[in-house]
N, C-alpha and C positions, 0 to 999 in steps of 0.2 A: 503494500499499500504507499502510495507516495504522499509524504508530509509535506503539506502547503505552509509556506511562511509568508506571513503578511507584513509588509513593508510600512513603515508610517508614512504619513502624507509628506513629512519633512524630509524623510529619506527617499521617497519617490521624486520629489520636486528637485533635490540635491542631484539626483541622477540624471534627471531631466536638463537641468541648467548645465551639466557637465558635456552634455551632447551638442551644445552651442558653441562653436569656435569663439565667438566675441564674449562669451559669458554673459551677454546682455539679454535679456528678456523683453519682448515687445508684448503689447496687449494681445495679439493673436496667438502667441506663446501661451500666455497665462490661461487665455480661454480654452485653447486645446486642452491644456492639462486639467483644467476644471471640469470639463465635459463628462456628463454621464451618459450612457446609451440606454435608449429604451426600446422595447420591442411592443409593437401593435399589430393587432390582428386588422386585416383589410377586407373589404367586402367588394369584388369586382363583379361587376353586372354587365353582361354583353348588351350592346345596343344593336337595334335592328339596322340602323343605318351603317353599323360597324364601330368599331373601337369599344372602349370599357368606360363605364361610370364607375369611380372608386369613392367608397366612403370607408370613414374611421368610426365604427361603434363606439369606442372609447373617447372619441373626441367629437362631441356634438357640433354639426354644422361644417366639419372638416371633409369636403367633397371635392373630387377633381375629376378629370377626364384625360384618357389616353388614346390615342388613334389606333394603337396596337397592344398588346400584352406588356411589351418590355417599355413602352412609351408609358403605359399606365402605371407601373411600377415606379418609374423614375418620378413621375408626376406626385404620385402619392408620397413619396420620400421628399420630394419638396415641399409639398403641401403640409404634410405632419411638421417637418422643421419649421417652416413659417408660423404654423400654429402655435407650436411649443414657444418659439422665440417671443411672440407677442404675449403669451402667458407669461413669461418670465419678466419682460418688461413692465408688465402691469402688476407685477409683484404676486401674482396668483399661482397656487400650487399646481404641479405638473401632474396630471393623472399616470398611474402606472397600472398596466394590465397584467395581471398575474396569470402566466402560463400554465395553469394546472391539468390541462390535458393535452393530448396530441393535437396539432395544428395540421390541418389537410391544406395542400397548396397545389397550385397549377405549374406546370412547367412545359414551355413551348419549346419544341425542336423541328428541326428541319428533317424531312424525310428525304432518302435516297432517291434517285433518279429511278424511275420504273421503266424498263426496255419495252 
């Protein structure tokens, strides 16, 4: 069994600053260090005219659209990031969605040419 060691925030920050040749951090470096990652379930609804409407059940009003599956995923990520940024700017709590059950997802692949 692998033993996990947790480093203090100060230790991780010191290791991060050591990676910068100048030793000087700018605001983007600090924001990157402080960022937490979130995972959200999304709902993709195929549209009759093509493309997908994407909603994020845990984030009311977070809706976007993509012309194909890959574009819909990219737009969903952008919409979620924008939604969370607004919540943070307004000092509101960022909802976390617990993943307590398996999540089904779609994957788009190209089929080989049929002779």
